[in-house]
N, C-alpha and C positions, 0 to 999 in steps of 0.2 A: 353819130353813127346813128343807122336805122337798120331794122330786122333786114330790108333789101340788101344791104351793102354788104351781108355776112355770106353771101352765097348759097341761101336756102333753099331747097327745093320749092317749087311754087305752089305746091299743094300745102304745104307748111305755112307759107306767107299767109294764102288766102285764108286760112284756119286762125291765123294770129290776127289779120286784120278784121276777121268776125268776131274777134274777142276784143278789139279795140286796142290791140297791141300795135305801137308804129316805133317807140324808142325803147332801145333797151334798156334795163336797169345796169348799175355800175358790175353787179355780180356777172350778169348775163353779158354784158361787153366783155369783160375780162375772159370767160370761160366758156363761151361758144366756140371761139376760133381754137383755143387749146385742144377742146374734145374733139372738134372737127376734124384737127390734126392727129388725132388718134393718142394722146398722151394720156395718161393717168394724170386725176387731180384731187388735190387736198385743198378742200374749200372752206374758209370760214367767213360767216356773214352774219350779221343781226336777223331774227325772225322778222319776215314781212319783206324782205327786200327780192323775192323774184328769185330763190334758189330752184325751186320746182322745174320752172321754165329753162333753167340755166343747164340744168342737166339732162331735161327730157327732150329738147329741141333737137342737140345734135346726136341723140341716140335714136331718135325718128328718123334723122337724116341717114344716119348709117345703115338702119335696117331696110331702109327704100333704096339704098345704093347696093344692097346685097340681094342676089335673087332668091325670093320668097321660095323655101323647099316644098316640095310637092304636099309634105304632110307638115301643120303647121307645127313648130315646137318652139320652145321658150328660149328666145336670144336675148331678152332684157330683164332682169330683175332689180327690184327696188325694194329694200328691206326697211320698214321703219317701226319705231318702236311702240306706236300704239293705233287702235280699230280707226279711229278718228282721222289720223294724219293718213292712213293708207287710204281710206275712202277719199280722202281731199287730192291726194297725189294722182291715183288713178282716173278720177274727173278731169283732173287739167291734163292729164296725157290722152284721153280720148278727146278734148277739146283740141289740143294741139295737133291731133293725128287726124281730125276729121277730115274723110275725103280720101284717105291715103290707102283704105283697107286694110290698114294693121287693125291687129285685135288685142285689146287691152283688157286684163282681167285683175279682181282684187279678191284675196283670202284673208282672213283674220279667224280668232276664236271667239268664241262666246256663241256663237251660231251654229245650226246644223251645217254639216260639211256636203250634203248630196247637192246642192245648186251648185256649189264651186267646185263639185268633182264633175259636174256635166258641163260646166264651163271649159274646164281643163281638156276634157275628151274632144271638146268642139275645136281644140285648137287655139293656142295662144301665142302672141308675139311677143308682149311685154306684160310682166307678171308683178303687180305690187304686193306685198304680202310682210305680216307680222310673223317674229321668228318661231313662236309656237308652232301655230298652224303650218307653217311652210315645211316646218321638219316631219311633222305628223305624218300630212299628205306623202310627203317623198318618202318616208319611212313604209306607208301602206302599199307604195308603188303607181301613185296617181302624179307625180310630178319628176319628171325628165329635166335634169340641167345638163346634161352631156353637151346639149349645142349652143350652151351660154356663151355669149360672146361680151355681155355689157352687163357689169354689176355695180349698183349704187346701196351703200350703207347712209342711209339718210336721218338726221338727228342722232349721229353716232354718241354724243355724251349723254343724253336721254337714255339711249340704248344701255348704258352702262350702269347710270344710276337706277335703273329698273332691273338690273340683275340679268341681264341678257347675253353676258359676255360667255358665258359657257355655250351658249346656243350658236353664237356667232361663230366662234371657234369650229363646232362642228360643222357649220355650213360651208366653211373656207375650205374641210377636206373634201368635199363633194364637188364644189362648182370646179370649171376647168381652171388649170393655172394660166392656158393663153387666153386673156380676155383684156377688156378694158376695165378698169376698175376706178369708182369716183367715191370720194369720202367727203360727206358733208357734214359739219358740226358748227355750232353756234358759239362754243367757248373750246379751247383746246388745251386742256390740262394735260400733266404728263402722261398718263395712263391713255389718253386719247392719241397722242403722239406715239406712243410705242404700238398701240394697236394699228396704227395707220401704217406702221412701216412693214407690219404682216400681210397687208392687204396691197400696196400700191407697188408698183415698179421701181426700181430705184432712179429712172429719170423723170419721175413724176414732175409736174408742173404745181405749183401753189397759189391760190388766190384768197388774199384776204381783204375784206371790204370792212371800214369804219370800225376797226376793232378797237380804236381808242375812245369811240363814242356808242357803248353797247346800249343805251336805250335810244329808241326811234326819237328824233330831233322835234318832231310835231306832236310828241305827246307830253301834255302838261302835267306836273306830277305836285301832288299834295300829301301830307301826313297829319293824321288827327292823334293826339294821345288821348287815350278812351279806356276807362276801365272794362275789364271782360265783361262784365254784367250789363254795362250800358252799350255795349256793341248793338246788339239788335235794334235798339230806340233809335241809335244813332244812324244805323243803315235806314231805317224806316223813314226818317227826318229827311235825310238826302234824297231817297228816292222821289220824293213828293216832288221835288224841283227837277227833276232829271226826265226829259221825253225821250222816247225810244227805248232800245235795249239796253239792258246792263248786264254786264259779266261778271259775278262775284266769286272769288277764291277761297276756298277753305284749305285745311291742310288734311283733314281727316273726311273719311265716308260719314260717319257717323255725325260729326260735326255740320256737314253739309246738308244732310236731312233734317236736323235740328232747324237750321236756317230756313229750310223750305217749309217746314212745318209753322213757326213762327209768322213768316210773310205771309202764308195763305190764310191762318188764322186773322189778320189784318185786314183781309181783301186783295192783298198783292199777288197775282198769278205768276207762280214760281216753281222750278222744276230742278232736280240735282241729277247729274253725271257722273258716275263714278264706277270704279270697279266692280261692285257688287250690284250695278244694274246690269238688266240684259242688253245685249247688243240693239234690239228693237226698241228697248223703253230708252236708251241713249240716243240712238236716231230719230224717235220722234219729237224727243225733246229738241235735239239739236236743229230739226227741220221747223219746229214751232217757232224756235226762237229767231231762226233765220227769216221765218215769213213774216215776223211782228206780232203773231198771236201770243207769245209767251213775252213778257215783260223782261222778268228775271230768270237767268240760269246761273244756278251754284254748281261749281266744279271744282273739282280736285285737281292736282298737276297732271293728271293722266292725261287731260286736255288742253293743257297749256300751249301745246306746239300742233294740236291738231285741230284747232277751230280757227276758220278763214271767213270771216263775215265782213261784207263790203259796209262799211259805213258805221262800223261798230263806235261808238261814240265813248261809251264810259267802262271802265275797268275798275274793280273796286277789291281791294285784297284785304278781305276781312280778317282774314289771319296772314301775317307776315311769313312768308317761307323762311325755313331754317339753312336753306342753300340760296345763297344770294344770286347766283346764275339765273335761278329760277325765277326771281322777280323780273328780270329783263325779258323771259319769255312770256311769262305772264302780261306783263304791259304791251308786249308786241302785238298781243290780240287787238290791240286799236292802232290809229295812227297808220295805218298800212297803205302802202301806194302812196297816193296825194292826197290822202285823206288827214283830218286832225283828230285828235283824241286827248282823254283824260283819265290820268291814274289816281284813283284815290286810296291811300293806307290807312287802316287803324293799326295804332300799335300801344297794346297794353304793356304793363311794366314789364313782365315777364318775357316781351319780345323786343326791348331796345336793343339786347346785343345783334338782334338779327338786322335790325335797322343801321346800326353802326358798320355791320359787315355789308350792307346793300350800299349804303352811302361810299363806303370806300372802294367799291368796286366801281362802281358808276361815277366816282371821282365827283362828287356833288352832294351838297346837304340839300336834301327834300325840303321845302317849305312847309313848315310848321302851321295850321290852322289853329291859331288860339281861342279865336273867340267863337267859343260853341259850349252848348248849354252842359256838356258834360266834361268839361276841363278840370275844374275844383276835385271832382270826385277822381279823375284819373292822376291828379297830384297827391290826392290822398293815399291811392293804392300804391305810387311809387315809391311812397315815404316808408312803406313797411319792407325791413331788411328782407324778408324770407322772399319778396316778390322779385328779387333780383335773379338773373339766370348765374349758374354757375360756370365759372371760367372753364374754357375748353381745355382738355387734357395738355399739360404742356405750356401753359399760358398763364399769365398772371391774371387774378381778378378783375374782370372788367368793373370799373366805376365810370358809368356814364354819369354827365350832371344831371341834377334834378331838375335845374332849369335851364332850358335851352339857350345856348349862347348863340347870338349872330345868325339866328334864322328869321326871314321874312315871313309874314303872317299871309303872305300870298302865294298862290300857286304858280309855278314857274311856266312863264310866257302867258299868263293870262290875269286879268284883273279882277278881284273879288268884286262883288255887288253888295254894297251895305244893304245889312236887314234880312238877308237870306238865311234860312234855317242852316243849322250846322256850318255857319263860317261862309256861305253864300256860291254854292255853285247852281248855276242857272244854264240853261241851253246857251251855248255860243252860236253867234248868227256867222 
């Protein structure tokens, strides 16, 4: 299948070719025909598989087929959980609709509203927004959704994780009942299924891609057992052998800032992005990371699904996430499209239950890198009983084995190179 065979407007095809798109990804192959036929859609696919194009291309087609009203009004709305993802979706929509005359705008909080209001006053066909700013501007009378024909809820599971469920319910009372609705989520827990039933028509179609393999196949994975106090030094050791940009994930804003201070003191150019940073600071850091002038970007999970960087090779989980699905989203920042990538995780004694949950989700024992300078200290930390994570409510006490069984010391899909710092990660050719 090619994009040419899908019956898409020639202007969209030209825009796609200018972006180097020729063959649709599986989520695009299955979703685009369904959406062109006007059905609602529930889509599940791992991050980095081309979901944005899967819903944006048919929406643009529908907007082109309908006569443009004399006064431009919002006809398509995409709601995303984070500013970074909103910017990314809007940028892609502009690229796919280049040459069509359609106008795309993006609105989000954390910045002044006046420039966004001016865009809205000039007329918008395709709006991308975060929930809070969207409802705020609607309440002020700057957003009129009465002519809306297409509604997309993107990354719905993260939307709920971030506490936006009440905003979404408010939004559903505002938008027209007669619309095409698209509901995309990387995971599909029960609460997401229940929410989708409130949004989609009863005859909706469902597309599920690679749900049995939630981690990108091209991403090699490895884990280091390391004491908490040794994490900064291990990170510095690994960075010495890594060429190009490295995305590092932490769990807290304070923790991310602390890592930046440590790296900066050692001469490594780094910056953090999280909820306490202004939008300008976050965008400047992200732009520097993309253009290569910033080697290391430290991020909380607010950025896990909003960063799309071509060729990003390394993701480091400095702190393991306490929600297993988040691990999948994090490592999905690398190994995108046809690229390869590597995920390296640091696991302290009080994080091993998180590791167990992650391995259960992805159905894989992540290879353990045992040959590194901090392995002995890690084993000593784990031997202290109070360093074990308490069992979750309703479960028995977790008792991970102190000595890993059946683990390889090689990263998945790659060969370790002897003599390297921290177990041997070098730039792959």
